[in-house]
C-alpha positions, 0 to 999 in steps of 0.5 A: 545416584548420579544417574538420577541427578542427571535425569532430573537435570535433563528433565528440568532443562527440557521444561525450561526450554519448552517454557521459553518456546511457548512464551516466544510463540505466544508473544509472536503469534501472527494472525490474519487481520479482519476484512472490514474497514473498521478492523485496524492493524496491530500496534507497532512494537518499540523493539521492532525498529531496526533503525528508527524511521528507516527500517521496521521488522516484526514476525509479520512485516518488514519495511525499509525506507530509501531516499533517492535524488532525481534531478532536483527532487527527492524520491522516497520509497518504502519496500514492504514484505508481509506475512499475510495478504490481510496486512495490505489494507485501505481506509477512508476518511471517517471510515465511511464512504457516504461521509464526504468529510476529508481527513488529514492523512497522518490522523488516518494512518495513526488511527489504523496503526499503519506502519506505512501508508500512501494516499489512494485515488481521490475517492469521495472527492468532488463527485468522484467517478470510477469503480470503488471497492474497499476492504471487500465492500463494493460502493460504486461503479460509474466508469461509464460516466468518465470522459476518458477511460482510466486504468483500474487497479484490482487487489485480490484476497491473496494480495496480488495486483491486476490492472485493467487498462482503459477500463469499462464496466464490462472489462472490469466485470470480465476480470472479476469473473476470471478471478472468481474462476480461479478462487480469488476475490477482489478486496480493494479496487481503485480508479486512477492510473495510469499503469506505469510498469507491467511485468518489468516493462515501463509503459508509455504515457502519450501526451495526447492521452495524458490523463492526470497531466502525466505529460507534465512534471509534478509530485507523484504517488505510486503503489507497486507489487514486486512479488507475492506479498512484497510491495513498494509505495513511493512519492516524488516531490515536486510541483507542476506550477514550478515544473519540478517532479517527474512526468509519467514516462520519467517515473515509469522509467525510474521504477523499471530501472530500480525495480526490474522485477516489478509486476505492476506499478500504478499511479495514484493521486499526486500533486498536493494529495501526494502523501507518504507516511512511515511510522507515524510521520509524514515524509514527503514535502509535496506542496499542500502538506496540510491538505486533507484527503479521502483515503489511504492504502496502508500496510500493518502489523499482524503480530498479537501478544495474546 
């Protein structure tokens, strides 16, 4: 009789445990996000905030904000780790390359459920010239029209970064062919730069070749890869008109010192376009906070409750 009770008790306990496991698994399932531009991240969970506005974690993503001081300006950095490469994404204003209207960065970030976001190059703005791909769709290659060659950043379907220094159509196509041979496909391609850090080493931004006024102090925006599926986005406060912020060389040195493991750090559009967003709030205080921009790079949750 006692043995029968024990068996029923154990069987009931097993059923309860299995039910709990299945419930948690169903709630916390992580699925890769779709490729296209109009597919967005999953909504953030209220219980995902370890510390509101500072650290977020769910089963698919972990992001932490830090704030440093460089001379008289703030440097804000968000380090992000994701479970799947599809969680590193891009979006365009009005989700359309042909539509020339710009949009507020915060509105774009909220519309795609971005956990963390930074402005991209100034794609679409003022007859932008460069190599453009967003979420696997090729839009434009006008690299040969540039007065000075610029560095191109390629992000592939595994979430890894590659830079083509002083790119031309030929050198970009050569890199894309190399990726294809290794069963990799480009997903997002940006034209701005320069490359600030490569394999842990800061690169020089010489005055005579200082594209985007890298020889002057100013507000900056950066994206970098630290490891496979681990990244950072960063903004530096400042204004060139006031001589505040960082030069390219200062920024490269700062990143290499704080992230010696950095594989690639790439300079994005700075100045008044510099935008850093975390959890639905714009963080940095670059001049022109109300300025509209043309696109974002963002990181999103991939946890589904279904």
